C-alpha positions in Angstrom: 100.9 129.9 102.4 99.2 127.1 100.3 95.7 128.0 99.3 94.1 124.4 99.4 91.1 123.8 96.9 88.2 123.0 98.9 87.3 120.2 96.5 90.5 118.3 97.4 89.1 118.0 101.2 85.9 117.9 100.5 85.6 115.6 97.7 89.0 114.1 96.3 89.8 113.0 100.1 86.7 110.5 100.2 86.8 109.6 96.4 90.5 108.4 96.8 90.6 106.9 100.0 87.1 105.8 100.6 85.8 104.7 97.1 89.2 103.7 95.4 91.0 102.7 98.5 93.9 104.6 97.7 94.8 106.6 100.7 98.7 106.7 99.6 97.3 108.3 96.3 95.9 111.0 98.5 98.9 111.7 100.6 101.5 111.5 97.1 98.7 114.0 95.2 98.4 116.5 98.4 102.1 116.5 99.0 102.6 117.1 95.1 100.2 119.9 95.0 102.0 121.8 97.9 105.4 121.2 96.3 104.2 122.4 92.9 102.6 125.2 94.8 105.5 126.5 96.5 107.9 125.9 93.7 105.6 127.6 91.0 106.4 124.9 88.5 106.4 121.2 88.1 108.0 118.8 90.5 110.8 116.8 89.1 111.3 113.8 92.0 112.3 110.5 92.1 110.6 107.9 93.8 112.6 107.4 96.4 112.7 111.2 97.2 109.0 111.3 97.0 108.8 108.2 99.4 110.7 110.2 101.9 108.9 113.0 101.7 105.6 111.3 102.1 106.3 108.5 104.8 105.3 106.0 102.4 107.2 103.1 101.1 108.9 103.3 97.4 106.3 100.7 95.7 103.3 102.6 97.4 104.7 105.8 95.8 105.1 104.0 92.3 101.8 102.4 92.7 99.8 106.0 93.7 101.8 107.9 90.7 100.1 105.3 88.3 96.8 105.5 89.8 96.9 109.4 90.2 98.1 109.5 86.3 95.3 107.1 85.4 92.7 109.2 87.2 94.0 112.1 85.4 95.3 113.8 88.4 98.6 114.2 87.5 100.7 114.2 84.2 104.5 113.7 84.0 107.4 114.0 81.4 110.8 112.3 81.4 113.6 113.1 79.1 114.6 109.7 78.4 113.6 106.2 80.1 115.8 106.5 82.9 115.3 110.4 83.7 113.9 111.5 86.9 110.0 112.3 86.2 108.6 115.8 86.3 105.1 115.7 87.7 102.4 118.4 87.2 99.5 118.3 89.6 96.2 118.5 87.4 93.0 120.2 88.7 90.4 118.6 86.3 87.3 119.8 88.2 88.6 123.7 87.6 88.2 123.2 83.9 85.5 125.0 82.3 83.1 123.5 79.6 
């Protein structure tokens, strides 16, 4: 069972959907969070597969990924320019100072 951090629903939901006007980014973040929790590792997935799993268009998925990376909520690695990205969900509010 996924133990969802309270911050995700209490703060991040309103921030991404209301303030940033990026509800698709919230859905992508939520899906990747769940998948990373299930796999216990980073998620390697194509834009098309991610779109199918979230019910979004491929372009919305790409835009959401860019936004989440910009917001430092997601990082990714690629073996080369054409490789499928491997995403790691970040939880910056958990970092201690």
